[in-house]
LOBABA-269578 format. One record per residue (C-alpha): chain; x, y, z; residue in one letter; residue number from 0. Coordinates in Angstrom, 2 decimals, always signed. Each point is the difference from the previous one (the first is absolute). Layout:
BEGIN
mol/px/py/pz/type/seq
A/X/Y/Z/A/NUM
...
//
This chain:
BEGIN
mol/px/py/pz/type/seq
A/+0.00/+0.00/+0.00/M/0
A/+1.10/+3.59/-0.60/A/1
A/+1.52/+1.89/+2.88/E/2
A/-2.46/+2.45/+1.55/L/3
A/+1.26/+3.57/-0.08/R/4
A/-1.61/+2.70/+2.12/L/5
A/+2.12/+3.12/+0.48/S/6
A/-1.33/+3.01/+1.92/P/7
A/+0.41/+3.49/-1.40/L/8
A/+3.39/+1.26/+1.29/P/9
A/+0.39/+3.11/+2.10/R/10
A/+2.44/+1.48/-2.48/K/11
A/-1.08/+3.39/-1.30/V/12
A/+1.24/+1.07/-3.43/G/13
A/-0.76/-0.01/-3.70/L/14
A/-0.75/-3.72/+0.21/T/15
A/-1.98/+0.33/+3.23/G/16
A/-3.11/+1.73/+1.26/F/17
A/+1.38/+3.44/-0.89/T/18
A/+0.43/-1.14/-3.59/G/19
A/-3.63/-1.13/-0.19/L/20
A/-1.20/+3.33/+1.39/L/21
A/+2.23/+1.82/-2.48/G/22
A/-1.51/-1.93/-2.91/I/23
A/-3.55/+0.81/+1.12/I/24
A/+0.91/+3.68/+0.46/A/25
A/+1.51/+0.21/-3.50/L/26
A/-3.07/-1.66/-1.53/M/27
A/-2.21/+2.58/+1.72/L/28
A/+2.08/+3.05/-0.86/V/29
A/+1.24/-0.59/-3.57/L/30
A/-3.36/+0.26/-1.87/P/31
A/-0.86/+3.33/+1.61/G/32
A/+3.46/+1.41/-0.71/L/33
A/-0.20/-1.04/-3.65/L/34
A/-3.45/+1.51/-0.58/V/35
A/+1.02/+3.21/+1.76/H/36
A/+3.20/+0.23/-2.05/A/37
A/-1.89/-0.44/-3.28/N/38
A/-2.60/+2.60/+0.94/L/39
A/+2.51/+2.65/+1.04/T/40
A/+2.22/-0.19/-3.08/K/41
A/+0.10/+3.32/-1.90/P/42
A/-0.87/-1.81/-3.25/E/43
A/-3.12/-1.49/+1.61/T/44
A/-1.12/+3.40/+1.31/R/45
A/+0.46/+1.62/-3.40/E/46
A/-2.06/-2.69/-1.73/L/47
A/-2.80/+0.20/+2.58/V/48
A/-0.14/+3.81/-0.20/I/49
A/-0.09/-0.03/-3.83/E/50
A/-2.60/-2.76/-0.30/L/51
A/-2.16/+1.50/+2.73/D/52
A/-0.07/+3.28/-1.92/R/53
A/-0.74/-1.63/-3.38/E/54
A/-2.56/-2.59/+1.15/L/55
A/-1.81/+1.70/+2.84/F/56
A/+0.91/+3.66/-0.40/G/57
A/+1.50/-0.03/+3.49/K/58
A/+3.12/+1.96/+0.86/A/59
A/+1.82/-1.47/+2.99/L/60
A/+1.77/+2.44/+2.29/T/61
A/+3.60/-0.60/+1.06/E/62
A/-1.20/-0.87/+3.48/Q/63
A/-2.44/-2.60/-1.38/E/64
A/+2.64/-1.47/-2.31/A/65
A/+2.34/-0.41/+2.99/A/66
A/-2.63/-1.94/+1.97/D/67
A/+0.33/-3.78/-0.65/P/68
A/-3.65/-0.58/+0.90/R/69
A/-1.18/+2.47/-2.63/V/70
A/+2.40/-1.45/-2.54/M/71
A/-1.25/-3.49/+0.75/K/72
A/-3.63/+0.99/-0.50/A/73
A/+0.68/+1.89/-3.22/E/74
A/+2.24/-2.70/-1.47/A/75
A/-2.64/-2.66/+0.66/N/76
A/-2.66/+2.25/-1.52/R/77
A/+2.06/+0.50/-3.15/I/78
A/+0.88/-3.68/-0.43/L/79
A/-3.65/-0.97/+0.52/A/80
A/-0.99/+2.44/-2.74/A/81
A/+2.72/-1.38/-2.29/A/82
A/-1.37/-3.53/+0.44/S/83
A/-3.56/+1.20/-0.77/G/84
A/-1.40/-0.66/+3.46/Q/85
A/-3.13/+1.90/+0.97/G/86
A/-2.82/+1.46/-2.09/D/87
A/+1.42/+3.52/+0.11/T/88
A/+3.57/-0.94/-0.94/A/89
A/+1.32/+2.36/-2.69/P/90
A/+1.21/-1.32/-3.35/V/91
A/+3.76/+0.35/-0.21/L/92
A/+1.79/+1.10/-3.15/S/93
A/+3.04/-1.84/-1.29/G/94
A/+2.38/+2.42/+1.68/A/95
A/-1.89/-0.24/+3.27/Q/96
A/+0.08/-3.80/-0.17/Q/97
A/+3.79/+0.17/-0.33/K/98
A/+0.21/+2.29/+3.03/L/99
A/-2.27/-2.34/+1.99/A/100
A/+2.18/-2.96/-1.01/A/101
A/+3.08/+1.92/+1.17/A/102
A/-1.74/+0.71/+3.32/L/103
A/-0.83/-3.70/+0.35/N/104
A/+3.69/-0.81/-0.54/E/105
A/+1.00/+2.44/+2.73/R/106
A/-2.58/-1.47/+2.38/M/107
A/+0.99/-3.66/-0.56/D/108
A/+3.77/+0.60/+0.10/A/109
A/+1.79/-2.51/+2.25/G/110
A/-3.04/-2.17/+0.69/Q/111
A/+1.53/-3.07/-1.62/G/112
A/+3.15/+0.43/+2.09/A/113
A/-2.18/+0.45/+3.10/L/114
A/-1.71/-3.36/-0.66/W/115
A/+3.37/-1.74/-0.48/I/116
A/+1.24/+1.57/+3.25/A/117
A/-3.16/-1.11/+1.84/T/118
A/+0.37/-3.53/-1.39/L/119
A/+3.63/-0.15/+1.16/L/120
A/-0.89/+1.41/+3.43/L/121
A/-2.75/-2.57/+0.44/M/122
A/+2.37/-2.78/-1.10/A/123
A/+2.58/+1.24/+2.52/C/124
A/-2.67/-0.08/+2.73/F/125
A/-0.72/-3.66/-0.83/F/126
A/+3.70/-0.88/-0.08/L/127
A/+0.79/+1.72/+3.31/I/128
A/-2.83/-1.85/+1.74/V/129
A/+1.24/-3.24/-1.56/S/130
A/+3.58/+0.70/+1.10/L/131
A/-0.97/+0.82/+3.56/R/132
A/-2.28/-3.02/+0.46/I/133
A/+1.90/-2.68/-1.90/T/134
A/+3.55/+1.34/-0.16/G/135
A/-0.13/-0.31/-3.79/K/136
A/-0.83/+2.87/-2.38/T/137
A/-2.22/-2.15/-2.19/F/138
A/-1.18/-2.20/+2.86/G/139
A/-3.63/+0.94/-0.68/L/140
A/+0.22/-2.27/-3.07/L/141
A/+1.13/-3.02/+2.04/V/142
A/-2.65/-2.56/+0.94/N/143
A/-0.21/-2.38/+2.95/E/144
A/+2.30/-2.51/-1.74/R/145
A/+2.80/+2.58/-0.18/N/146
A/-0.43/+0.38/-3.76/L/147
A/-0.73/+3.14/-1.99/M/148
A/-3.52/-0.30/-1.29/D/149
A/-1.14/+1.15/-3.45/L/150
A/-3.61/+0.66/+1.02/S/151
A/+1.26/+2.32/+2.74/R/152
A/+2.22/+1.81/-2.50/F/153
A/-2.77/+0.74/-2.48/Q/154
A/-2.45/+1.07/+2.74/T/155
A/+2.53/+2.41/+1.51/V/156
A/+0.87/+1.35/-3.47/L/157
A/-3.60/+0.77/-0.99/W/158
A/-0.78/+1.41/+3.45/T/159
A/+2.88/+2.49/-0.16/I/160
A/-0.70/+1.02/-3.63/V/161
A/-3.75/+0.57/+0.43/L/162
A/-0.02/+1.44/+3.52/L/163
A/+2.81/+2.46/-0.75/S/164
A/-1.82/+1.11/-3.17/A/165
A/-3.32/+0.43/+1.80/Y/166
A/+1.58/+1.96/+2.85/Y/167
A/+1.87/+2.24/-2.44/T/168
A/-3.13/+0.72/-2.03/A/169
A/-2.14/+0.64/+3.08/A/170
A/+2.57/+2.21/+1.73/S/171
A/+0.54/+2.08/-3.16/L/172
A/-3.76/+0.53/-0.22/R/173
A/-0.15/+0.94/+3.70/I/174
A/+2.58/+2.76/-0.49/Y/175
A/-0.96/+0.86/-3.59/G/176
A/-3.79/+0.29/+0.21/L/177
A/-1.80/+2.98/+1.48/Q/178
A/-2.63/-2.36/+1.47/D/179
A/+2.03/-2.76/+1.64/S/180
A/-3.12/-1.93/+1.09/E/181
A/-0.09/-1.68/-3.40/A/182
A/+3.73/-0.76/-0.01/A/183
A/-0.38/-3.72/+0.75/L/184
A/-2.42/-0.55/-2.88/N/185
A/+2.55/-1.74/-2.21/V/186
A/-1.69/-2.79/-1.95/A/187
A/+1.71/-3.40/-0.25/L/188
A/-0.93/-2.17/-2.96/D/189
A/-1.57/-3.36/+0.98/W/190
A/+2.79/-1.76/-1.89/H/191
A/+2.40/+1.29/+2.65/L/192
A/-2.08/-1.57/+2.76/W/193
A/-0.04/-3.25/-1.99/A/194
A/+3.77/+0.19/-0.38/L/195
A/+0.48/+0.42/+3.76/M/196
A/-2.48/-2.83/+0.58/G/197
A/+2.06/-2.31/-2.21/I/198
A/+3.16/+0.90/+1.94/S/199
A/-1.60/-0.59/+3.40/F/200
A/-1.52/-3.28/-1.22/T/201
A/+3.49/-1.34/-0.69/S/202
A/+1.21/+1.28/+3.38/L/203
A/-2.83/-1.78/+1.84/V/204
A/-0.17/-3.14/-2.16/A/205
A/+3.73/-0.75/+0.23/T/206
A/-0.02/-0.85/+3.77/P/207
A/-3.14/-2.12/-0.50/L/208
A/+1.74/-2.04/-2.69/I/209
A/+3.08/-0.32/+2.21/H/210
A/-2.07/-1.22/+2.96/M/211
A/-1.05/-3.01/-2.05/N/212
A/+3.62/-0.80/-0.85/K/213
A/+1.19/+0.56/+3.56/Q/214
A/-2.35/-2.77/+1.15/A/215
A/+1.64/-2.57/-2.29/K/216
A/+2.96/-2.25/+0.74/T/217
A/+2.67/-0.67/-2.59/I/218
A/+0.21/-3.58/-1.27/A/219
A/+3.04/-2.02/+1.14/D/220
A/+1.20/-0.76/-3.53/D/221
A/-0.29/+3.69/-0.89/E/222
A/+1.86/+1.05/+3.17/A/223
A/+2.86/-2.34/-0.90/A/224
A/+0.65/+2.03/-3.18/K/225
A/+0.25/+3.33/+1.85/L/226
A/+2.49/+1.51/+2.43/Q/227
A/-0.65/-1.24/+3.56/P/228
A/+0.37/+3.50/+1.48/A/229
A/-2.65/+1.41/-2.33/A/230
A/-2.40/-2.85/+0.82/V/231
A/+0.60/+0.32/+3.75/A/232
A/-0.71/+3.72/-0.04/G/233
A/-2.98/-0.10/-2.38/S/234
A/-3.54/+1.08/+0.76/D/235
A/-2.00/-2.90/-1.43/G/236
A/+1.13/-0.18/-3.61/I/237
A/+0.89/+3.70/-0.07/L/238
A/+3.56/+1.23/-0.01/S/239
A/+1.11/+2.13/+2.95/V/240
A/+3.09/+2.11/+0.61/R/241
A/+1.53/-0.65/+3.43/P/242
A/+0.10/+3.66/+1.06/N/243
A/-1.42/+3.38/-0.94/F/244
A/+3.31/+1.54/-1.09/A/245
A/+0.37/-2.49/-2.86/E/246
A/-3.08/+1.28/-1.88/A/247
A/+1.06/+1.02/-3.51/S/248
A/-1.42/+1.76/-3.08/W/249
A/+0.46/-3.25/-1.90/T/250
A/-2.84/-1.46/+2.09/D/251
A/-2.41/+2.07/-2.12/L/252
A/+0.77/-2.23/-2.99/F/253
A/+0.60/-3.41/+1.59/K/254
A/-2.42/-2.86/+0.66/G/255
A/-1.64/-0.34/+3.41/D/256
A/+0.41/-3.73/+0.57/E/257
A/+2.95/-2.18/+0.94/L/258
A/+0.23/-1.50/-3.48/K/259
A/-0.01/+3.24/-2.01/D/260
A/+1.58/+2.43/+2.50/A/261
A/+3.21/+0.13/-2.06/A/262
A/-1.80/+0.58/-3.32/Y/263
A/-1.51/+3.06/-1.66/V/264
A/-3.78/+0.13/+0.33/D/265
A/-1.23/+1.28/-3.38/I/266
A/-3.43/+0.90/+1.44/A/267
A/+1.69/+2.29/+2.53/K/268
A/+2.30/+1.50/-2.61/L/269
A/-2.85/+0.89/-2.35/Q/270
A/-2.12/+1.47/+2.80/M/271
A/+2.93/+2.14/+1.17/F/272
A/+0.44/+1.52/-3.46/F/273
A/-3.74/+0.38/-0.60/F/274
A/-0.27/+1.89/+3.31/T/275
A/+3.11/+2.10/-0.63/L/276
A/-0.96/+0.96/-3.56/V/277
A/-3.58/+0.80/+1.03/A/278
A/+1.15/+2.15/+2.95/A/279
A/+2.55/+1.87/-2.13/L/280
A/-2.52/+0.56/-2.80/S/281
A/-2.63/+1.32/+2.37/Y/282
A/+2.62/+2.09/+1.76/G/283
A/+0.80/+1.66/-3.35/A/284
A/-3.71/+0.85/-0.39/L/285
A/-0.07/+1.51/+3.48/L/286
A/+3.13/+2.02/-0.73/L/287
A/-1.63/+1.36/-3.15/H/288
A/-3.15/+0.86/+1.97/M/289
A/+1.92/+2.00/+2.60/F/290
A/+2.05/+1.71/-2.69/G/291
A/-2.94/+1.14/-2.12/S/292
A/-2.74/+1.08/+2.44/R/293
A/-0.20/+2.84/+2.46/A/294
A/-0.76/-1.02/+3.63/P/295
A/-3.72/+0.75/-0.29/G/296
A/-0.29/-1.94/-3.27/A/297
A/+1.08/-3.33/+1.52/I/298
A/-3.43/-1.55/+0.43/T/299
A/+0.60/-3.62/-0.96/E/300
A/+2.77/-2.51/-0.49/F/301
A/+0.85/-1.42/-3.44/P/302
A/-2.03/-3.11/-0.80/A/303
A/+1.65/-3.41/-0.15/V/304
A/-0.78/-1.74/-3.27/S/305
A/-2.05/-3.18/+0.11/E/306
A/+2.72/-1.71/-2.04/G/307
A/+2.63/+0.73/+2.66/L/308
A/-2.37/-1.09/+2.76/L/309
A/-0.69/-3.26/-1.86/A/310
A/+3.73/-0.66/-0.42/L/311
A/+0.62/+0.58/+3.71/L/312
A/-2.95/-2.24/+0.89/G/313
A/+1.36/-2.82/-2.18/L/314
A/+3.48/+0.52/+1.43/S/315
A/-1.23/-0.32/+3.59/H/316
A/-2.24/-2.96/-0.87/A/317
A/+2.96/-1.80/-1.55/G/318
A/+2.14/+0.84/+3.02/Y/319
A/-2.52/-1.35/+2.53/L/320
A/-0.79/-3.07/-2.09/T/321
A/+3.69/-0.83/-0.32/S/322
A/+0.48/+0.55/+3.74/K/323
A/-2.86/-2.41/+0.85/S/324
A/+1.61/-2.92/-1.87/I/325
A/+2.22/-2.31/+2.09/D/326
A/+3.47/-0.57/-1.43/R/327
A/+1.28/-1.97/+2.96/T/328
A/-1.34/-3.52/+0.57/K/329
A/-1.75/-0.30/+3.36/S/330
A/-0.72/-3.05/+2.12/A/331
//
């Protein structure tokens, strides 16, 4: 059986301790507001707002009003709403005015993609610090009870960080970028995203259930004679086990789970790893484009996941779980 590891959080205070976690939370809270404020107070942004306000609404902003971020926020949102044709009384913009509105949108969304990447990295660091302090290993959160890095844990953590960091970034930008912050959390998530997360959590939950069945089995004597005695003695049913937590390795993500195939590449795991990685990177590119092309108030929904990609991920996970349920090691 695998060695049980329970390590309390150490008293050490530092970047990899409690202070580091508080620092990450503080940065996540502060950065969106600083970015929105910086974009609103740029001289180029003020000039565009003043010019468009005069042309579209016949309103001449005073210097005092133009220096007030709250006024600038309200007027910029009003202009961008008119440029997108929202509202019955929205004026029709000429070609030149459309170009000015597009330039204003670029000023308003400047740095948002970098903010999402920073939030994603901060959230990943939070996960890794907690893992380090509890397990003593940076990527210990991926290690299962058999002291092996688990692929279903990897893909669940990956999607969690990508989607949660994107949602927080979008919501926080709307909180600081909208005049009426009560509607800031109204960011629509396509149902395909919920299905995608459901597929990931299904693998995370189904994997231990499949392993429980194999843990209850005993390896056949003739099969045990073909394997290394140490591996058989330390096994969990017909499942392979590493003797201690520190020996967990990235190669575990691609190896078989049982005694007989623990030294071989598991093709089902390999294909699911790349399906998950490619899907996450592709969707991450869509999110990066969203943050780089919409002003804070215009982020109202996440990009939709195509049904084709969802079907591919579903087939990938189905193949992974089916392959995992098949016994490779002969049991008594």
